N, C-alpha and C positions, 0 to 999 in steps of 0.2 A: 048265320053263315049259309050262303047259298050253295047250290049244286056245283057251280064252277069252282068255288073256293074249296069245297070238299074234294073235288077231283084234283085240284092243285096240291092240296095237302097230301093226298094219297101218293101222287107222283113224287113229291118231295121226300116223303118218308122212305119210299122204295129206293130212290136214287141216293139218298143220304146213307142208307145202310149198305150200299154197294161197296163203299170204301172200307168198311169196318173189317172184313176178312183180310184185306191186305195189311192193315195196321196190326192185326192180331198175328199174322204170319211173320211180319218183320220182328215183332217183339219176341215171338217164340223161337224163331230160327236164328235171330241176330245176324242175319245175312241179307243183303239186298240184291243178290244176283238175279237178273232178269227183270228188275223193276226199272221202268222207263221214266226217269226224272223229267225228261222233255215232255212226255205225255201228260204227266201230272201237272207240270208247269202250265201247259196249254189249258188244262182243265181249270186251274186256278184263275187264269186270265178270263176264260169264258164265263165261269161262274161269278167272277167279280163284276163283269159287265151286266150279267143278269141281275145281280144283287142291286147294282145302281139303277137299273131299269125298274126293279121292284120298288125301290125307294121313291123314284120319280112317280110311278103309277100308284103309290101308296098301297101296294099289295103285300100284305103280311106274309102269305105263303111263299111268294117268290123271294122276298127279302130274307126271310127266316131260313128257308131250306138251302138257298144258295150260299148264305153265310156259313151254314153248317158244312156244306160241301167244300167251301174254300178252306175252312179250318181243318177238316180231315185230310184234304190233299196236301196242305202245308205240313201236317204231321208226317205224312208218308214221305214227302220230300226230305224233311229233316232226319227222319229215321234212316232213309236210304243213304243219305250222306254220312251219317254216323256209322252205319254198319258196312260201308264200302271200304273202310280203312283196314 
């Protein structure tokens, strides 16, 4: 693995963990007040496009970490919908 891939992996790990505190807070508080579903939906769309780009470019870091971001954002959207009732 070259330097560029290592930098990509570091960025992916940092970005991937950015969504974990929101998931944790939603599960702990069982309340979604202040969570922007639109913002997370836009993030899902953007990361999905990056994921497709990673697949086309055969870049494991781009594909892997954007897949993880899509998954975590979908979890946030689902939890937000569940706890908004």
